[in-house]
C-alpha positions in Angstrom: 86.8 108.2 56.1 83.4 107.6 57.6 82.1 110.0 60.3 79.2 109.0 62.5 77.6 111.0 65.3 75.6 109.0 67.9 76.5 105.6 66.4 78.2 103.0 68.5 81.4 101.3 67.7 82.8 99.0 65.1 82.5 95.2 65.0 85.8 94.7 66.9 84.6 96.9 69.8 81.1 95.3 69.7 82.7 91.8 70.1 85.1 92.9 72.8 82.5 94.7 74.9 79.3 92.8 74.2 77.5 95.7 72.5 74.7 94.3 70.3 73.1 95.6 67.1 70.1 96.8 69.1 72.3 99.5 70.7 73.3 101.1 67.5 71.8 104.5 66.6 69.7 104.6 69.8 68.8 108.1 70.9 70.6 109.3 74.0 68.5 108.9 77.1 67.5 112.2 78.7 67.6 113.2 82.4 64.0 113.6 83.4 64.8 116.6 85.7 67.7 118.6 84.2 67.4 117.6 80.5 71.0 116.2 80.5 71.6 113.3 78.2 74.1 110.5 78.0 76.3 111.6 75.1 77.6 109.3 72.4 80.9 110.1 70.6 81.6 111.0 67.1 83.3 107.9 65.6 85.9 108.3 62.8 87.0 105.0 61.3 90.5 105.2 59.9 91.7 103.3 56.8 93.9 101.1 59.0 90.9 100.0 61.0 91.4 102.0 64.1 88.7 104.2 65.5 88.8 107.8 66.8 86.1 108.6 69.3 85.7 112.4 70.0 83.6 114.5 72.2 83.5 118.3 72.5 84.3 120.2 75.8 80.6 121.2 75.8 79.6 117.6 76.1 80.8 117.7 79.8 77.9 120.0 80.6 75.3 118.0 78.6 75.7 114.8 80.6 74.1 114.1 84.0 76.0 115.7 86.9 76.6 113.1 89.7 76.9 114.0 93.3 78.0 112.3 96.5 76.1 111.5 99.6 77.6 113.7 102.3 77.6 111.0 104.9 80.0 108.1 104.0 78.8 104.6 103.9 82.0 103.4 105.5 85.3 104.8 106.9 88.4 102.6 107.0 91.5 103.6 108.9 91.9 107.2 110.0 92.6 108.6 113.4 90.0 106.3 115.0 91.0 103.2 113.1 93.0 100.2 114.5 96.8 100.8 114.5 97.5 97.5 112.8 95.4 98.6 109.8 97.5 101.7 109.1 96.8 103.0 105.6 100.0 105.0 105.1 101.2 104.7 101.5 98.1 102.6 100.5 96.9 103.6 97.0 95.9 100.3 95.4 92.3 99.9 96.5 89.4 97.7 95.3 85.8 97.0 96.3 84.8 93.3 96.5 81.4 92.1 95.4 80.0 92.3 98.9 81.4 95.9 99.3 84.4 94.9 101.5 87.4 97.0 100.9 90.8 95.6 100.0 94.1 97.4 99.8 97.8 96.7 99.9 99.8 98.5 102.6 103.5 98.9 101.7 104.3 99.5 105.4 104.9 95.8 106.4 103.9 94.5 102.9 100.4 93.4 103.9 97.0 93.0 102.3 94.4 94.7 104.4 90.7 93.6 104.2 88.0 95.8 105.7 84.4 94.9 106.3 81.7 96.8 104.4 81.3 99.2 107.3 85.1 100.0 107.3 86.1 97.9 110.3 89.4 96.1 110.0 88.7 92.5 109.2 91.8 90.6 108.2 95.6 91.1 107.6 97.1 88.8 104.9 100.8 88.3 104.5 103.9 90.2 105.7 107.3 91.4 104.5 109.5 88.5 103.4 110.4 86.0 100.7 108.8 82.9 102.2 105.4 81.3 101.7 102.6 83.8 102.3 105.0 86.7 102.3 105.4 89.7 99.9 108.3 91.9 99.1 107.2 94.6 96.6 103.9 93.9 94.8 103.1 96.5 92.3 99.4 96.4 92.9 96.3 94.3 93.4 93.7 93.1 90.9 90.3 91.5 91.8 89.6 88.5 89.6 86.1 86.8 89.2 85.0 85.3 92.5 86.8 88.0 94.5 90.1 86.3 94.1 93.0 88.8 94.7 95.9 88.7 92.3 99.3 90.2 93.1 102.4 90.2 91.0 105.5 90.3 93.2 108.4 91.2 90.9 111.0 91.3 93.7 110.0 87.8 94.7 109.7 86.5 91.2 106.2 85.1 91.7 102.5 85.5 91.1 100.0 85.2 93.9 96.3 84.3 93.9 94.8 84.9 97.4 91.2 84.7 98.8 89.9 87.5 101.0 89.7 85.0 103.9 93.5 84.7 103.8 94.0 81.5 101.9 96.7 81.4 99.2 94.9 79.6 96.3 98.0 79.5 94.2 101.6 80.8 94.0 103.5 80.5 90.8 107.2 81.3 90.3 107.9 83.3 87.2 110.9 84.5 85.4 110.6 88.1 84.3 112.4 87.7 80.9 113.5 91.0 79.3 111.4 92.9 81.9 112.2 96.5 82.4 113.7 96.8 85.9 111.1 99.3 87.0 108.1 97.9 85.2 106.5 96.4 88.3 103.2 98.1 88.6 100.2 95.9 87.9 97.5 97.1 85.4 95.6 93.9 85.3 95.5 90.2 84.3 93.8 88.8 81.2 91.5 85.7 81.4 94.3 83.6 79.8 96.7 84.5 82.7 98.8 87.1 80.9 99.8 90.0 83.2 99.9 93.6 82.2 102.7 95.6 84.0 104.0 99.1 83.6 106.5 101.6 85.0 104.3 104.7 85.0 105.0 107.2 87.7 108.4 105.7 88.6 111.4 108.0 88.6 113.7 105.6 86.7 115.5 107.8 84.2 119.3 108.1 84.4 119.2 111.0 81.9 120.8 114.2 83.1 119.7 117.4 81.4 119.8 121.2 81.8 116.2 121.3 80.6 112.9 119.6 81.6 112.5 116.3 79.9 109.8 113.6 79.8 110.7 110.1 80.9 109.0 107.1 79.2 106.8 104.5 80.8 107.0 100.9 79.4 103.9 98.8 79.2 104.8 95.1 79.4 102.8 91.9 78.5 104.0 89.0 80.6 102.7 85.5 79.8 102.8 82.8 82.5 105.4 81.0 80.4 108.0 82.5 78.0 109.4 86.0 77.5 107.7 89.3 78.2 107.1 91.9 75.5 106.9 95.7 75.6 103.7 96.5 73.8 103.6 100.2 74.3 105.6 103.2 75.5 103.9 106.2 77.0 105.3 109.7 77.8 105.6 109.8 81.6 106.9 112.1 84.3 108.4 115.5 83.5 111.8 115.5 85.2 114.6 118.0 85.7 118.1 117.7 87.0 118.6 119.8 90.2 121.9 120.5 91.8 122.1 121.3 95.5 124.8 121.7 98.1 124.5 118.7 100.4 127.0 117.9 103.2 129.8 120.0 101.7 129.4 118.7 98.1 127.3 119.3 95.0 124.6 116.6 94.5 122.7 116.4 91.2 119.4 114.5 91.2 116.5 114.1 88.9 113.4 115.5 90.5 109.8 115.4 89.4 108.5 118.7 88.1 105.7 120.0 90.3 102.3 119.6 88.7 103.7 117.2 86.1 101.4 115.1 83.9 102.3 111.4 84.0 101.2 108.2 82.3 98.3 106.1 83.5 97.7 102.4 82.5 94.6 100.3 83.2 93.1 97.2 81.8 89.5 98.0 80.5 87.8 94.8 79.6 90.5 93.2 77.4 91.9 96.5 76.2 95.2 98.0 77.5 94.2 101.6 78.1 96.8 104.4 78.5 97.1 108.1 78.6 100.0 110.5 79.1 97.9 113.0 81.1 99.1 116.0 79.1 95.9 116.0 77.0 92.5 114.4 77.1 93.6 111.6 74.8 93.1 107.9 75.8 94.5 105.1 73.7 93.1 101.5 73.8 95.3 98.6 72.6 94.8 95.0 72.0 96.9 92.6 74.2 99.3 92.4 71.3 99.8 96.2 71.4 97.9 97.1 68.3 96.1 100.4 68.6 92.3 99.7 68.4 90.9 103.1 69.2 91.5 106.5 70.7 89.2 108.7 72.7 89.8 112.4 72.8 88.3 115.7 73.9 89.9 119.0 72.9 90.8 120.8 76.2 93.2 123.5 77.2 95.5 122.9 80.2 94.8 125.2 83.1 97.6 127.6 84.1 99.4 127.0 87.4 98.9 130.0 89.7 101.3 131.2 92.3 98.8 130.2 94.9 98.7 126.6 93.6 102.5 126.4 93.6 102.8 127.8 97.2 100.1 125.4 98.4 101.9 122.4 96.9 105.2 123.5 98.4 103.6 124.0 101.8 102.1 120.5 101.6 105.5 119.0 100.7 107.2 120.8 103.6 104.4 119.7 106.0 104.9 116.1 105.0 108.6 116.3 105.5 108.0 117.7 109.0 105.6 114.8 109.8 107.9 112.1 108.4 109.7 109.8 110.8 113.1 110.1 109.0 115.7 112.3 110.6 118.4 111.6 108.2 121.7 109.8 108.8 124.0 107.8 106.7 123.1 108.4 103.0 119.6 109.6 103.9 119.0 113.3 103.6 118.0 115.2 106.7 114.7 117.0 106.9 116.3 120.4 106.2 118.1 118.9 103.1 114.8 117.4 101.9 113.2 120.8 102.3 116.0 122.5 100.4 115.4 120.1 97.5 111.7 120.6 97.6 112.2 124.4 97.3 114.4 123.9 94.3 111.9 121.7 92.5 110.9 123.2 89.1 107.2 124.0 88.5 105.1 123.3 85.4 103.3 126.3 84.0 100.1 124.3 83.5 98.3 121.5 85.3 98.0 118.0 83.7 94.6 117.4 82.3 94.1 113.7 83.1 95.1 112.8 86.7 93.7 109.3 87.0 92.0 106.4 85.3 90.1 103.5 87.0 87.9 100.7 85.9 84.8 100.3 88.0 83.5 96.9 89.2 80.6 97.3 86.7 83.0 97.8 83.7 82.7 101.6 83.6 85.9 103.6 82.8 86.3 106.5 85.2 88.7 109.3 84.0 89.8 112.0 86.4 90.7 115.5 85.1 91.7 118.8 86.7 88.3 120.4 86.0 89.8 121.6 82.8 86.5 122.6 81.2 85.0 124.4 84.2 88.1 125.9 85.9 86.8 124.8 89.3 89.0 123.6 92.1 89.4 119.9 92.7 89.0 117.1 90.2 86.1 115.7 88.2 85.6 112.1 87.3 83.9 111.3 84.0 82.2 107.9 83.5 82.5 106.2 80.1 80.4 103.1 79.1 81.9 100.2 77.2 80.4 101.5 74.0 82.2 104.8 74.4 79.2 106.8 75.7 79.8 109.5 78.2 77.5 108.7 81.2 78.1 111.6 83.5 80.4 113.7 85.6 81.2 113.6 89.3 82.9 116.6 91.0 85.3 115.8 93.8 86.4 118.5 96.2 89.9 119.6 97.1 91.6 116.9 99.2 89.3 114.1 98.0 91.3 111.6 95.9 89.3 108.8 94.2 91.0 105.4 94.3 88.3 102.9 93.4 84.8 102.8 91.9 81.9 100.4 92.4 78.6 100.3 90.6 77.1 102.9 92.9 80.0 104.1 95.1 83.5 105.5 95.2 86.4 105.1 97.6 88.1 108.4 98.5 91.5 108.7 100.1 91.6 111.6 102.6 94.2 112.7 105.2 93.8 114.7 108.3 96.0 117.5 109.7 98.4 114.9 111.2 98.7 113.1 107.8 96.7 110.1 109.0 95.1 108.3 106.1 91.5 107.2 105.9 89.4 105.6 103.1 85.9 106.9 102.9 83.2 105.1 100.8 80.5 107.4 99.5 77.4 106.6 97.5 77.3 108.2 94.0 73.9 109.9 93.4 72.9 109.7 89.8 70.0 111.7 88.4 67.2 109.6 87.0 67.6 109.3 83.2 64.5 108.2 81.4 65.2 105.0 79.3 68.7 104.4 80.7 
């Protein structure tokens, strides 16, 4: 086994990511002010050809520490936004090349396009099964030329849409051998193959007296022919809870509070996954073969009683603000609160809480400030050659959903649970030679 510190990656990674021979062995650039450096990983090449990239927890403190401009560049939605551009339930967000913001709003099944200053610009589509309509897309991907790609599993079709509202192409597709819940979109390869997954979906029918982890499927779907499961990733921690509802005992699988769960993104041409329970990120070829793993030895932070109470209070607040009053087979608000109070709690926080690929090809990995113990999350930027570029601390209540070359989109909610998307510029310390 060959171990190299400060040397970039093998020929396979070089070809995939465009890293040339001139990048090999280069000294890490240094922050002219703080002395922080971009940190390169230790690379362990395995006999089977895979690569293990490792950092130490101390490397988090050696890289430049990014900050955010306090004044947002743009605000989309929120209490002062247009009602037709309601962002409730919107989590799939992208920045276009001209800094317009695109998201999919599940309420009404619509694509929302916002101008660079956050003003509502265009609504594309609506709920339905006809031309120009959506039923249940599992996400949005921005292709070259700012073409928006949506896979609508419920409507059995793929959609290519321009931000001006024109549908460039709609293709029927048969989801052969597709896991019923594998409808979330991780990305599309240049040859048209679609990467789907079921991470974060409560789909297990298992009943258990103990906590158990469900499994997320990662599916490769070509434009023609059968789909293939290329990976399986440990997902949500679930528990079976029995509660007295309407005169009878009802048993349901509920998500354990503070559970880790799987994340799946397409980074360049590599299908990149993590289970969230450790700082371990796996990168696979489109065929599912493991190419490399990136890891950092970190301990999960204990869950305090204050964290548990705060999460429960937030659940109860959201139930109170919801429009549902129960009826039929729908649980009433009091019944929903009862189930929330019975939800089991993990004894430690997940480490990785999000992964996103920036418009400049950077991989951003969000963690629960596992190294520092601070509140909020921290986003770490990784370059295509595996180098750790820097860390961006996000405060409590700031949820990152998309990254551009110099900015981040944060999802925030006010006291009335009204959602806004704030775009902030990322301030990076000057690093000599970067």
